[in-house]
TIZA-428353 format. One record per residue (C-alpha): residue number from 1; x, y, z; residue in one letter. Coordinates in nm, 3 decimals, always signed. Layout:
BEGIN
+-----+---------+---------+---------+------+
| pos |      c1 |      c2 |      c3 | code |
+-----+---------+---------+---------+------+
| NUM |       X |       Y |       Z |    A |
...
+-----+---------+---------+---------+------+
This chain:
BEGIN
+-----+---------+---------+---------+------+
| pos |      c1 |      c2 |      c3 | code |
+-----+---------+---------+---------+------+
|   1 |  +0.000 |  +0.000 |  +0.000 |    M |
|   2 |  +0.131 |  +0.348 |  +0.069 |    G |
|   3 |  +0.179 |  +0.531 |  -0.260 |    L |
|   4 |  +0.179 |  +0.291 |  -0.555 |    P |
|   5 |  +0.461 |  +0.320 |  -0.807 |    K |
|   6 |  +0.222 |  +0.425 |  -1.085 |    D |
|   7 |  +0.071 |  +0.711 |  -0.881 |    S |
|   8 |  +0.318 |  +0.966 |  -1.017 |    G |
|   9 |  +0.351 |  +1.097 |  -0.661 |    L |
|  10 |  +0.638 |  +0.891 |  -0.524 |    L |
|  11 |  +0.851 |  +1.096 |  -0.290 |    L |
|  12 |  +1.228 |  +1.111 |  -0.311 |    H |
|  13 |  +1.287 |  +0.872 |  -0.021 |    A |
|  14 |  +1.638 |  +0.790 |  +0.089 |    K |
|  15 |  +1.535 |  +0.457 |  +0.238 |    R |
|  16 |  +1.339 |  +0.164 |  +0.097 |    P |
|  17 |  +0.985 |  +0.091 |  +0.205 |    A |
|  18 |  +0.897 |  -0.227 |  +0.389 |    G |
|  19 |  +0.734 |  -0.523 |  +0.214 |    R |
|  20 |  +0.379 |  -0.385 |  +0.244 |    R |
|  21 |  +0.475 |  -0.019 |  +0.289 |    N |
|  22 |  +0.245 |  -0.017 |  +0.593 |    L |
|  23 |  +0.291 |  +0.025 |  +0.967 |    I |
|  24 |  +0.226 |  -0.349 |  +0.991 |    S |
|  25 |  +0.569 |  -0.413 |  +0.838 |    D |
|  26 |  +0.678 |  -0.380 |  +1.201 |    V |
|  27 |  +0.643 |  -0.743 |  +1.318 |    P |
|  28 |  +0.341 |  -0.798 |  +1.540 |    G |
|  29 |  +0.163 |  -0.472 |  +1.459 |    V |
|  30 |  -0.192 |  -0.512 |  +1.327 |    K |
|  31 |  -0.459 |  -0.265 |  +1.215 |    V |
|  32 |  -0.835 |  -0.299 |  +1.186 |    G |
|  33 |  -1.122 |  -0.066 |  +1.100 |    S |
|  34 |  -1.500 |  -0.049 |  +1.122 |    A |
|  35 |  -1.663 |  +0.197 |  +0.882 |    T |
|  36 |  -2.007 |  +0.360 |  +0.896 |    I |
|  37 |  -2.083 |  +0.519 |  +0.562 |    N |
|  38 |  -2.429 |  +0.615 |  +0.435 |    G |
|  39 |  -2.658 |  +0.916 |  +0.414 |    G |
|  40 |  -2.524 |  +1.189 |  +0.641 |    D |
|  41 |  -2.315 |  +0.944 |  +0.845 |    V |
|  42 |  -1.949 |  +0.907 |  +0.749 |    H |
|  43 |  -1.744 |  +0.793 |  +1.044 |    T |
|  44 |  -1.600 |  +0.490 |  +1.222 |    G |
|  45 |  -1.313 |  +0.361 |  +1.429 |    V |
|  46 |  -0.964 |  +0.228 |  +1.353 |    T |
|  47 |  -0.752 |  +0.031 |  +1.599 |    V |
|  48 |  -0.380 |  -0.040 |  +1.606 |    V |
|  49 |  -0.249 |  -0.336 |  +1.806 |    L |
|  50 |  +0.120 |  -0.287 |  +1.898 |    P |
|  51 |  +0.168 |  -0.663 |  +1.934 |    H |
|  52 |  -0.032 |  -0.986 |  +1.928 |    E |
|  53 |  -0.004 |  -1.072 |  +2.297 |    G |
|  54 |  -0.167 |  -0.937 |  +2.612 |    N |
|  55 |  -0.086 |  -0.566 |  +2.603 |    L |
|  56 |  -0.174 |  -0.507 |  +2.966 |    F |
|  57 |  +0.066 |  -0.773 |  +3.087 |    K |
|  58 |  +0.334 |  -0.693 |  +2.827 |    E |
|  59 |  +0.332 |  -0.317 |  +2.779 |    K |
|  60 |  +0.528 |  -0.143 |  +2.503 |    V |
|  61 |  +0.753 |  +0.154 |  +2.563 |    M |
|  62 |  +0.619 |  +0.473 |  +2.408 |    A |
|  63 |  +0.660 |  +0.848 |  +2.379 |    G |
|  64 |  +0.414 |  +1.123 |  +2.288 |    V |
|  65 |  +0.453 |  +1.468 |  +2.137 |    S |
|  66 |  +0.160 |  +1.709 |  +2.160 |    V |
|  67 |  +0.247 |  +1.934 |  +1.868 |    I |
|  68 |  -0.066 |  +2.145 |  +1.907 |    N |
|  69 |  -0.293 |  +2.051 |  +2.194 |    G |
|  70 |  -0.645 |  +2.129 |  +2.076 |    F |
|  71 |  -0.760 |  +1.769 |  +2.123 |    G |
|  72 |  -0.954 |  +1.530 |  +2.344 |    K |
|  73 |  -0.747 |  +1.212 |  +2.336 |    S |
|  74 |  -0.720 |  +0.981 |  +2.639 |    T |
|  75 |  -0.428 |  +0.783 |  +2.774 |    G |
|  76 |  -0.162 |  +1.039 |  +2.683 |    L |
|  77 |  -0.081 |  +1.117 |  +3.047 |    L |
|  78 |  +0.038 |  +0.763 |  +3.112 |    Q |
|  79 |  +0.256 |  +0.773 |  +2.801 |    I |
|  80 |  +0.407 |  +1.102 |  +2.918 |    E |
|  81 |  +0.460 |  +0.992 |  +3.278 |    E |
|  82 |  +0.537 |  +0.620 |  +3.257 |    L |
|  83 |  +0.640 |  +0.587 |  +2.894 |    G |
|  84 |  +0.415 |  +0.288 |  +2.827 |    T |
|  85 |  +0.109 |  +0.180 |  +2.629 |    I |
|  86 |  -0.098 |  -0.109 |  +2.766 |    E |
|  87 |  -0.399 |  -0.126 |  +2.529 |    T |
|  88 |  -0.474 |  -0.114 |  +2.159 |    P |
|  89 |  -0.468 |  +0.241 |  +2.020 |    I |
|  90 |  -0.802 |  +0.361 |  +1.883 |    A |
|  91 |  -0.867 |  +0.643 |  +1.635 |    L |
|  92 |  -1.219 |  +0.786 |  +1.596 |    T |
|  93 |  -1.416 |  +1.112 |  +1.583 |    N |
|  94 |  -1.425 |  +1.367 |  +1.863 |    T |
|  95 |  -1.769 |  +1.287 |  +2.004 |    F |
|  96 |  -1.705 |  +0.911 |  +2.000 |    S |
|  97 |  -1.408 |  +0.916 |  +2.238 |    V |
|  98 |  -1.625 |  +0.828 |  +2.538 |    G |
|  99 |  -1.796 |  +0.535 |  +2.365 |    T |
| 100 |  -1.471 |  +0.396 |  +2.229 |    V |
| 101 |  -1.300 |  +0.440 |  +2.566 |    L |
| 102 |  -1.574 |  +0.239 |  +2.740 |    E |
| 103 |  -1.568 |  -0.031 |  +2.472 |    A |
| 104 |  -1.190 |  -0.061 |  +2.486 |    L |
| 105 |  -1.199 |  -0.072 |  +2.866 |    T |
| 106 |  -1.454 |  -0.355 |  +2.858 |    R |
| 107 |  -1.234 |  -0.541 |  +2.608 |    Y |
| 108 |  -0.933 |  -0.510 |  +2.838 |    M |
| 109 |  -1.133 |  -0.618 |  +3.146 |    L |
| 110 |  -1.243 |  -0.933 |  +2.967 |    E |
| 111 |  -0.881 |  -1.021 |  +2.893 |    Q |
| 112 |  -0.753 |  -0.940 |  +3.241 |    N |
| 113 |  -0.972 |  -1.041 |  +3.537 |    E |
| 114 |  -0.731 |  -0.886 |  +3.787 |    E |
| 115 |  -0.771 |  -0.527 |  +3.660 |    I |
| 116 |  -0.936 |  -0.316 |  +3.930 |    G |
| 117 |  -0.935 |  -0.607 |  +4.176 |    V |
| 118 |  -0.585 |  -0.729 |  +4.263 |    T |
| 119 |  -0.398 |  -0.475 |  +4.052 |    T |
| 120 |  -0.452 |  -0.122 |  +3.922 |    G |
| 121 |  -0.690 |  +0.002 |  +3.657 |    T |
| 122 |  -0.614 |  +0.040 |  +3.285 |    V |
| 123 |  -0.538 |  +0.348 |  +3.078 |    N |
| 124 |  -0.680 |  +0.306 |  +2.728 |    C |
| 125 |  -0.539 |  +0.516 |  +2.443 |    V |
| 126 |  -0.816 |  +0.671 |  +2.234 |    V |
| 127 |  -0.737 |  +0.947 |  +1.984 |    T |
| 128 |  -0.967 |  +1.166 |  +1.778 |    E |
| 129 |  -1.022 |  +1.418 |  +1.501 |    C |
| 130 |  -1.336 |  +1.622 |  +1.430 |    N |
| 131 |  -1.517 |  +1.480 |  +1.125 |    D |
| 132 |  -1.813 |  +1.718 |  +1.155 |    G |
| 133 |  -1.759 |  +1.876 |  +0.814 |    R |
| 134 |  -1.874 |  +1.557 |  +0.640 |    L |
| 135 |  -2.032 |  +1.349 |  +0.917 |    N |
| 136 |  -2.338 |  +1.388 |  +1.139 |    D |
| 137 |  -2.106 |  +1.406 |  +1.438 |    I |
| 138 |  -2.388 |  +1.509 |  +1.675 |    R |
| 139 |  -2.555 |  +1.174 |  +1.610 |    G |
| 140 |  -2.272 |  +0.990 |  +1.790 |    M |
| 141 |  -2.310 |  +0.689 |  +1.561 |    H |
| 142 |  -2.003 |  +0.489 |  +1.672 |    V |
| 143 |  -2.111 |  +0.212 |  +1.911 |    K |
| 144 |  -1.931 |  -0.055 |  +2.112 |    E |
| 145 |  -2.000 |  -0.307 |  +1.837 |    G |
| 146 |  -1.797 |  -0.103 |  +1.591 |    H |
| 147 |  -1.497 |  -0.108 |  +1.825 |    V |
| 148 |  -1.533 |  -0.486 |  +1.862 |    R |
| 149 |  -1.557 |  -0.523 |  +1.485 |    A |
| 150 |  -1.242 |  -0.319 |  +1.431 |    A |
| 151 |  -1.053 |  -0.527 |  +1.687 |    L |
| 152 |  -1.174 |  -0.849 |  +1.525 |    A |
| 153 |  -1.068 |  -0.723 |  +1.180 |    A |
| 154 |  -0.715 |  -0.630 |  +1.286 |    A |
| 155 |  -0.454 |  -0.777 |  +1.056 |    G |
| 156 |  -0.132 |  -0.710 |  +0.869 |    E |
| 157 |  -0.321 |  -0.608 |  +0.553 |    E |
| 158 |  -0.567 |  -0.321 |  +0.583 |    F |
| 159 |  -0.735 |  -0.052 |  +0.375 |    E |
| 160 |  -0.631 |  +0.311 |  +0.362 |    E |
| 161 |  -0.828 |  +0.622 |  +0.273 |    G |
| 162 |  -1.186 |  +0.691 |  +0.381 |    A |
| 163 |  -1.215 |  +0.398 |  +0.619 |    V |
| 164 |  -1.264 |  +0.355 |  +0.993 |    G |
| 165 |  -1.181 |  +0.664 |  +1.193 |    G |
| 166 |  -1.073 |  +0.839 |  +0.873 |    G |
| 167 |  -1.406 |  +0.801 |  +0.693 |    T |
| 168 |  -1.524 |  +1.160 |  +0.737 |    G |
| 169 |  -1.193 |  +1.346 |  +0.750 |    M |
| 170 |  -1.082 |  +1.643 |  +0.534 |    V |
| 171 |  -0.716 |  +1.732 |  +0.485 |    C |
| 172 |  -0.551 |  +2.029 |  +0.312 |    L |
| 173 |  -0.867 |  +2.097 |  +0.114 |    G |
| 174 |  -0.909 |  +1.738 |  -0.004 |    L |
| 175 |  -1.062 |  +1.415 |  +0.128 |    K |
| 176 |  -0.848 |  +1.291 |  +0.416 |    G |
| 177 |  -0.848 |  +0.962 |  +0.600 |    G |
| 178 |  -0.622 |  +0.679 |  +0.713 |    I |
| 179 |  -0.277 |  +0.649 |  +0.555 |    G |
| 180 |  +0.029 |  +0.439 |  +0.622 |    S |
| 181 |  +0.386 |  +0.383 |  +0.506 |    A |
| 182 |  +0.710 |  +0.229 |  +0.629 |    S |
| 183 |  +1.086 |  +0.255 |  +0.592 |    R |
| 184 |  +1.362 |  -0.002 |  +0.644 |    V |
| 185 |  +1.687 |  +0.095 |  +0.811 |    I |
| 186 |  +2.000 |  -0.105 |  +0.883 |    R |
| 187 |  +2.145 |  -0.125 |  +1.234 |    A |
| 188 |  +2.421 |  -0.361 |  +1.350 |    D |
| 189 |  +2.393 |  -0.565 |  +1.028 |    N |
| 190 |  +2.021 |  -0.623 |  +1.073 |    Q |
| 191 |  +1.714 |  -0.472 |  +0.905 |    D |
| 192 |  +1.459 |  -0.290 |  +1.119 |    Y |
| 193 |  +1.135 |  -0.113 |  +1.028 |    V |
| 194 |  +0.999 |  +0.231 |  +1.112 |    V |
| 195 |  +0.629 |  +0.246 |  +1.021 |    G |
| 196 |  +0.369 |  +0.521 |  +1.038 |    A |
| 197 |  -0.009 |  +0.541 |  +1.040 |    L |
| 198 |  -0.197 |  +0.871 |  +1.028 |    V |
| 199 |  -0.553 |  +0.997 |  +1.051 |    M |
| 200 |  -0.551 |  +1.322 |  +0.853 |    T |
| 201 |  -0.793 |  +1.607 |  +0.916 |    N |
| 202 |  -0.562 |  +1.908 |  +0.912 |    F |
| 203 |  -0.430 |  +2.188 |  +0.695 |    G |
| 204 |  -0.552 |  +2.490 |  +0.506 |    E |
| 205 |  -0.690 |  +2.445 |  +0.152 |    P |
| 206 |  -0.438 |  +2.572 |  -0.100 |    G |
| 207 |  -0.132 |  +2.464 |  +0.099 |    N |
| 208 |  -0.080 |  +2.105 |  -0.021 |    L |
| 209 |  +0.279 |  +2.019 |  -0.111 |    V |
| 210 |  +0.383 |  +1.681 |  -0.257 |    I |
| 211 |  +0.749 |  +1.616 |  -0.321 |    G |
| 212 |  +0.823 |  +1.986 |  -0.310 |    G |
| 213 |  +0.552 |  +2.079 |  -0.564 |    R |
| 214 |  +0.267 |  +2.304 |  -0.452 |    H |
| 215 |  -0.091 |  +2.213 |  -0.545 |    Y |
| 216 |  -0.361 |  +2.478 |  -0.522 |    D |
| 217 |  -0.632 |  +2.281 |  -0.345 |    T |
| 218 |  -0.790 |  +2.615 |  -0.256 |    G |
| 219 |  -0.991 |  +2.582 |  -0.576 |    I |
| 220 |  -1.186 |  +2.297 |  -0.412 |    C |
| 221 |  -1.517 |  +2.390 |  -0.250 |    K |
| 222 |  -1.471 |  +2.282 |  +0.109 |    T |
| 223 |  -1.676 |  +2.411 |  +0.399 |    A |
| 224 |  -1.372 |  +2.528 |  +0.596 |    E |
| 225 |  -1.104 |  +2.759 |  +0.455 |    K |
| 226 |  -0.883 |  +2.771 |  +0.765 |    R |
| 227 |  -0.629 |  +2.531 |  +0.913 |    D |
| 228 |  -0.880 |  +2.400 |  +1.162 |    K |
| 229 |  -0.869 |  +2.026 |  +1.213 |    G |
| 230 |  -0.640 |  +1.765 |  +1.356 |    S |
| 231 |  -0.398 |  +1.487 |  +1.277 |    V |
| 232 |  -0.315 |  +1.174 |  +1.472 |    I |
| 233 |  +0.027 |  +1.024 |  +1.395 |    I |
| 234 |  +0.134 |  +0.680 |  +1.512 |    L |
| 235 |  +0.495 |  +0.566 |  +1.463 |    I |
| 236 |  +0.596 |  +0.208 |  +1.533 |    A |
| 237 |  +0.934 |  +0.038 |  +1.521 |    T |
| 238 |  +1.101 |  -0.286 |  +1.618 |    D |
| 239 |  +1.418 |  -0.097 |  +1.705 |    L |
| 240 |  +1.505 |  -0.105 |  +2.077 |    P |
| 241 |  +1.428 |  +0.257 |  +2.166 |    L |
| 242 |  +1.353 |  +0.370 |  +2.520 |    N |
| 243 |  +1.070 |  +0.609 |  +2.610 |    E |
| 244 |  +1.294 |  +0.918 |  +2.593 |    R |
| 245 |  +1.408 |  +0.828 |  +2.243 |    Q |
| 246 |  +1.055 |  +0.749 |  +2.132 |    L |
| 247 |  +0.940 |  +1.093 |  +2.243 |    K |
| 248 |  +1.219 |  +1.242 |  +2.033 |    R |
| 249 |  +1.104 |  +1.038 |  +1.732 |    V |
| 250 |  +0.745 |  +1.153 |  +1.783 |    A |
| 251 |  +0.858 |  +1.517 |  +1.787 |    K |
| 252 |  +1.013 |  +1.481 |  +1.441 |    R |
| 253 |  +0.675 |  +1.408 |  +1.286 |    S |
| 254 |  +0.613 |  +1.784 |  +1.281 |    M |
| 255 |  +0.878 |  +1.807 |  +1.009 |    I |
| 256 |  +0.670 |  +1.575 |  +0.791 |    A |
| 257 |  +0.361 |  +1.790 |  +0.850 |    L |
| 258 |  +0.556 |  +2.095 |  +0.737 |    G |
| 259 |  +0.674 |  +1.915 |  +0.424 |    R |
| 260 |  +0.315 |  +1.854 |  +0.310 |    V |
| 261 |  +0.203 |  +2.212 |  +0.379 |    G |
| 262 |  +0.085 |  +2.234 |  +0.739 |    S |
| 263 |  +0.175 |  +2.509 |  +0.986 |    F |
| 264 |  -0.017 |  +2.343 |  +1.274 |    C |
| 265 |  -0.286 |  +2.606 |  +1.311 |    G |
| 266 |  -0.436 |  +2.736 |  +1.632 |    N |
| 267 |  -0.745 |  +2.517 |  +1.613 |    G |
| 268 |  -0.567 |  +2.194 |  +1.524 |    S |
| 269 |  -0.509 |  +1.896 |  +1.751 |    G |
| 270 |  -0.180 |  +1.753 |  +1.624 |    D |
| 271 |  -0.065 |  +1.455 |  +1.830 |    I |
| 272 |  +0.213 |  +1.204 |  +1.759 |    A |
| 273 |  +0.268 |  +0.878 |  +1.947 |    I |
| 274 |  +0.571 |  +0.654 |  +1.891 |    A |
| 275 |  +0.617 |  +0.306 |  +2.033 |    F |
| 276 |  +0.870 |  +0.024 |  +2.014 |    S |
| 277 |  +0.783 |  -0.344 |  +2.005 |    T |
| 278 |  +1.137 |  -0.440 |  +2.110 |    A |
| 279 |  +1.125 |  -0.318 |  +2.470 |    N |
| 280 |  +0.829 |  -0.474 |  +2.652 |    R |
| 281 |  +0.766 |  -0.412 |  +3.019 |    L |
| 282 |  +0.594 |  -0.684 |  +3.217 |    S |
| 283 |  +0.311 |  -0.576 |  +3.444 |    H |
| 284 |  +0.443 |  -0.820 |  +3.703 |    Y |
| 285 |  +0.804 |  -0.874 |  +3.807 |    S |
| 286 |  +0.984 |  -1.073 |  +4.077 |    D |
| 287 |  +1.292 |  -0.853 |  +4.043 |    T |
| 288 |  +1.352 |  -0.487 |  +4.117 |    D |
| 289 |  +1.570 |  -0.424 |  +3.813 |    I |
| 290 |  +1.456 |  -0.487 |  +3.455 |    L |
| 291 |  +1.681 |  -0.519 |  +3.148 |    P |
| 292 |  +1.607 |  -0.254 |  +2.883 |    V |
| 293 |  +1.795 |  -0.194 |  +2.559 |    R |
| 294 |  +1.832 |  +0.141 |  +2.385 |    M |
| 295 |  +1.969 |  +0.286 |  +2.064 |    F |
| 296 |  +2.301 |  +0.472 |  +2.054 |    Y |
| 297 |  +2.200 |  +0.839 |  +2.045 |    D |
| 298 |  +2.486 |  +0.942 |  +1.817 |    E |
| 299 |  +2.340 |  +0.718 |  +1.544 |    H |
| 300 |  +1.972 |  +0.797 |  +1.598 |    I |
| 301 |  +1.954 |  +1.050 |  +1.313 |    D |
| 302 |  +1.887 |  +0.755 |  +1.081 |    N |
| 303 |  +1.577 |  +0.672 |  +1.283 |    V |
| 304 |  +1.459 |  +1.034 |  +1.282 |    F |
| 305 |  +1.490 |  +1.059 |  +0.905 |    E |
| 306 |  +1.314 |  +0.727 |  +0.844 |    A |
| 307 |  +1.025 |  +0.839 |  +1.067 |    A |
| 308 |  +0.988 |  +1.171 |  +0.884 |    V |
| 309 |  +0.985 |  +0.994 |  +0.547 |    E |
| 310 |  +0.727 |  +0.739 |  +0.662 |    A |
| 311 |  +0.494 |  +1.001 |  +0.812 |    V |
| 312 |  +0.517 |  +1.224 |  +0.504 |    E |
| 313 |  +0.427 |  +0.940 |  +0.269 |    E |
| 314 |  +0.152 |  +0.818 |  +0.503 |    A |
| 315 |  -0.014 |  +1.161 |  +0.486 |    V |
| 316 |  -0.007 |  +1.168 |  +0.104 |    I |
| 317 |  -0.122 |  +0.805 |  +0.096 |    S |
| 318 |  -0.425 |  +0.893 |  +0.308 |    S |
| 319 |  -0.526 |  +1.148 |  +0.043 |    L |
| 320 |  -0.444 |  +0.923 |  -0.252 |    Y |
| 321 |  -0.657 |  +0.631 |  -0.131 |    H |
| 322 |  -0.956 |  +0.844 |  -0.025 |    A |
| 323 |  -1.234 |  +0.875 |  -0.282 |    D |
| 324 |  -1.437 |  +1.193 |  -0.319 |    S |
| 325 |  -1.732 |  +1.226 |  -0.081 |    M |
| 326 |  -2.049 |  +1.432 |  -0.048 |    I |
| 327 |  -2.123 |  +1.463 |  +0.321 |    G |
| 328 |  -2.373 |  +1.622 |  +0.553 |    I |
| 329 |  -2.527 |  +1.955 |  +0.446 |    R |
| 330 |  -2.393 |  +1.891 |  +0.096 |    G |
| 331 |  -2.033 |  +1.953 |  +0.199 |    N |
| 332 |  -1.800 |  +1.795 |  -0.056 |    T |
| 333 |  -1.442 |  +1.677 |  -0.030 |    A |
| 334 |  -1.256 |  +1.580 |  -0.346 |    I |
| 335 |  -1.016 |  +1.286 |  -0.343 |    G |
| 336 |  -0.657 |  +1.349 |  -0.446 |    L |
| 337 |  -0.679 |  +1.126 |  -0.755 |    K |
| 338 |  -0.988 |  +1.310 |  -0.885 |    E |
| 339 |  -0.829 |  +1.645 |  -0.801 |    F |
| 340 |  -0.513 |  +1.560 |  -0.996 |    L |
| 341 |  -0.715 |  +1.458 |  -1.302 |    E |
| 342 |  -0.865 |  +1.807 |  -1.311 |    T |
| 343 |  -0.553 |  +1.992 |  -1.193 |    Y |
| 344 |  -0.331 |  +1.842 |  -1.463 |    N |
| 345 |  -0.564 |  +1.922 |  -1.752 |    Q |
+-----+---------+---------+---------+------+
């Protein structure tokens, strides 16, 4: 997936993509979506599983960067304070955060009978963007069953574009959605993967940049002419990075946003989360000291650059795979492929 070779939009990447060119090129990572699409309703939920085991009992190290904090996500405080993620990561619309949080909590309780009884509670990670330009967001149409369906559908292969949480999103004047990409880097004579998944709902129409070329998406008739939206960025890797290093990787995603034309406007909720599948922290331990590996900081520039490349392509991929949509109140968002057909005439 990602950007196909015949798209004419391939970026000048320094590093090769993974086998699928998806975040799931990181071993163990799976993605699933449930989409609600009909009439005035264009929304859903997407979930990312950092690994295939019990996430509460085997947490992954993580870091978060709140680039611009106009958002309503949950679970970020634990990432900031403890540097861990212990649940699947969900992406949905703003008014569905509560429903998805409850559904994800119930899912975790079913898997772990000790939560809230003999051990602490659980901090679910639920992220959001406002899809109200195309979706009947006030209807709060995402239900627990949709979260369950997304979890059940999670796999290494998944759709991009107007699916799941990205169904009703608008980005840089065009139809936004879910996008993904990956990059392979070499470390100590072994290949590792840095993958990205984004939910794009940001940017001012007229500002789109692809591979250094500006596209005047301001000619599209969108309901909002300001940079007023959000983007959720997930970065995964099988490199052994600690929580401090993962936070540094997450921060670099802002460079990718700048490359595609964003200035992270006042009303945008731009949040990046990075996690490593290599360092897992057990919820229970008989020892006081745990072994943790980390990357040599003097060589980490390679990781930074791979992350920026993956996020940049993931953003463009979200636009490329999203078809045009007429949403609530007649608001229309044109897909990148349809836009380019007109733009290049």
